[in-house]
Structures are given as C-alpha cells and as structure tokens.
C-alpha positions, 0 to 999 in steps of 0.5 A, spaced: 892 927 590 885 927 587 881 924 594 874 921 593 870 919 596 863 916 594 856 914 597 856 906 596 862 901 594 863 899 589 865 892 589 864 886 594 867 883 593 872 881 600 868 874 602 873 873 607 875 878 613 882 876 619 883 882 625 889 882 626 890 885 634 884 886 639 886 891 643 879 896 643 880 898 637 882 892 634 876 888 637 872 894 634 874 894 626 871 886 628 866 888 631 864 891 625 865 887 620 860 880 624 855 886 624 856 886 617 855 879 616 862 879 612 867 872 615 870 874 620 876 871 624 880 874 628 887 873 632 892 876 637 899 875 640 895 875 648 890 870 648 884 871 652 881 878 648 877 873 643 871 871 647 867 875 647 867 876 639 867 868 638 860 868 642 858 872 636 861 868 630 868 870 630 872 865 628 880 865 633 885 863 629 891 859 633 896 862 630 897 867 625 899 863 619 893 859 620 890 868 622 893 869 614 890 863 610 883 864 613 882 872 610 883 874 602 882 881 607 887 883 612 887 888 617 891 890 622 891 895 628 896 893 633 903 897 638 908 901 631 909 897 624 914 894 626 910 889 631 906 888 624 913 885 620 914 881 627 909 878 627 907 877 619 915 876 616 915 869 619 909 868 615 910 872 608 909 866 604 903 865 606 901 873 604 901 872 596 895 875 594 892 878 599 890 884 601 893 887 607 890 894 610 894 896 616 890 901 621 897 902 625 899 908 627 906 910 624 910 916 619 910 916 612 916 912 610 914 906 615 908 906 611 911 906 604 916 900 607 911 897 609 907 898 602 913 895 599 915 889 602 907 886 601 908 887 593 916 882 595 911 878 598 906 879 593 900 881 598 896 887 595 895 893 600 893 900 603 895 904 609 890 907 614 888 912 619 883 912 623 880 918 626 876 917 631 876 912 638 873 906 639 866 908 640 865 911 633 868 906 628 862 902 624 858 910 625 855 914 618 860 919 620 866 915 622 873 918 617 878 913 616 882 915 611 887 910 605 892 912 600 895 906 596 892 904 591 885 905 587 884 899 585 886 895 591 882 900 595 876 900 591 875 892 591 874 892 598 870 898 599 865 895 600 867 892 607 872 898 609 866 902 609 863 898 614 868 902 619 866 909 617 861 911 612 867 916 611 871 912 609 875 916 604 881 914 598 886 920 598 891 918 594 896 913 591 902 914 595 902 909 600 904 914 605 899 921 604 894 917 608 899 917 615 902 924 614 894 927 614 893 923 621 899 926 624 897 933 621 890 932 623 892 931 631 896 936 630 890 941 628 886 937 634 892 938 639 893 945 638 885 946 639 886 942 644 891 946 648 887 952 646 881 950 650 884 948 657 889 954 657 882 959 657 879 954 661 885 955 666 883 963 665 877 962 667 876 959 672 881 963 674 876 968 675 871 963 677 868 960 670 866 953 669 869 950 664 862 948 662 859 956 661 864 957 656 865 951 652 858 953 648 862 960 646 867 956 645 865 951 640 862 955 634 868 959 636 871 953 632 866 954 627 868 961 626 875 959 625 873 954 620 871 960 615 877 963 617 882 957 616 879 957 609 883 964 607 887 961 610 889 954 606 886 960 600 892 964 601 897 958 602 897 956 596 896 962 592 902 965 594 898 972 596 898 973 603 895 981 603 891 982 608 884 981 607 880 981 614 886 982 619 893 983 619 899 981 622 900 988 626 892 987 627 894 981 631 899 983 635 894 987 641 889 981 642 895 977 643 898 982 648 892 981 652 892 975 654 899 974 656 897 979 661 891 976 663 895 970 663 900 972 668 896 976 672 893 969 675 898 965 674 897 961 668 902 958 664 903 964 657 908 959 653 901 957 648 899 965 646 908 967 648 909 963 642 904 967 637 907 973 640 915 971 637 909 967 630 908 976 629 914 980 631 918 974 628 914 977 622 913 984 623 919 985 623 921 982 618 917 988 614 910 983 614 905 986 618 900 987 613 900 981 611 894 977 613 895 971 617 897 966 612 903 968 612 906 965 617 906 959 614 914 962 612 916 959 619 915 953 620 917 952 612 925 950 611 929 954 611 925 959 611 923 962 618 
C-alpha cells in the first residue's frame, strides 16, 4: 500500500480551513488549526458550540454554504457519513475546486462512495481516521491515517500535520484508512477485554488493577515482538512453529479457564481461544505456530 510518512510537510498551500462539526473532536480539530495560525471558519448544526473558538479567532459561518465558501480545505468530523451528505448535498455546487477531508468514522465502502460523490461535484477528497481522543489532537505522537490521491495529501500535508505528528498517508485507495481504523480498534478491544478479564481474575484474590498494571504493560510490549513473528508467517504462508506450537498453547489456556471458573469469573474469552486451538489441532496442525489460526478468520476456511 506504500504508506508514506515524512518529518516535514511538502506544501503549505492551504490558506483557509473550515471545520464542520463541533463535538469534542471537532472543537479539538479547529483548535489545532488556530494554534497553527490557519484562517479557520467553523460550522455546527446546533448553534452555541463555537463561542470559545470565536474568542480565539475563528469565524462562525451562519450557514453551510458560507462555511463551504470560506475554506479551501473542508475538514469534516460528524456523527456518520449520512450526516455528512445531509448537510453537504444541498450545497454540493459550491464544492468544486475545494478539498474535502472527511474524518468521520465509517466503513471502507462508505469512504469510497463518498470519494466518488465528491469527485462528481468537482471536489478533491481524502478520507481519514483519527487514532486518538480529543485531548491528543496536535501532539507529536498522535496518529491520523489518510487515504486518497497522494498529490491531494501532499498539497495539504503541512496543515493536516497540525492535527498530529503521526500523520500518515496509507494508500491511493480511499477506503484503506477506514479499514485500518476498524482493524486497529479490533486490536484495542481485544487487548482491553484481555486486561479487564485479567483484572477481574486477580481482584478475586485481592490484587488491585494498579498493582497488576506494570506487568500487563510490560507483557503487551513483549507481545509486540511475538506479533512480528506472526506477521511474517501470515505473509509468507509458512506456519512452522519457531517459538511455541499450537499444542503448547492449549494447556495454559485450560489453566486460565479453570482459574476463571473457580472464582466465578466469565471464561468466554479463553474458551474462545481454546476453541480456535482445538479446531486447528483437530486439523492436524498441532505443531504449527500461532499464525496458523488466521485460517479460522479467512473466508471459507474456518
């Protein structure tokens, strides 16, 4: 996919910015534009959220058309893609020659459909994913992922980088940023589920989550190393065990299930893992590495 990330912007061509949507995230985005000395207009469907930004130098547009006409770069962060179309459709004739950067959460299919819609009205389009909560907007390590034409990204990179130092262009395929977004969130939920299950297990024996936390964070770092091995094997298709076989994982998982049940803790997470392992072992894959389990998730292979 040829993701690109540079330490400096390539073009400071963005002269005016409009931010659509002033929830907590939208306010943070607009604030970052003001910190970066961009001429910033804001608009929100519900009035009354722009006062603090106006005091800092932003302009509040009276309506959507004026908001569109005020900006070369239109940054959108609202409830969903349907909401984007609801307020932009009536003023679509004003989009020609402008760039829409949609940071609204949605699916890859919605992103590609929105890109086609924008192109049909003469607008350039980037789809993005914000991998941070509002307080992190503008920080050096904050990651925002973008997909769409590389030249469009390059034209506005300086301005987009104001939102986070980890700003990265992933692909010309407009849907890829949304796909990365949900994939990364899946890892987050899996990790958080594992942590809260572990915290419940330890709490039953009087260990606090804070006491356990340093060991959990250290272990997550080690898992990152294991993940590199899994990634290599997934891409190569060579699943030979280089660290631990699937058979060797089964007994510890059984111990986790037993310890959970003994304390009245829900064991559905480790039971799911046991199901993956036992199915693979039944297929004669007991000597393979953990990456072999990708076959459970691939279409038609479970």
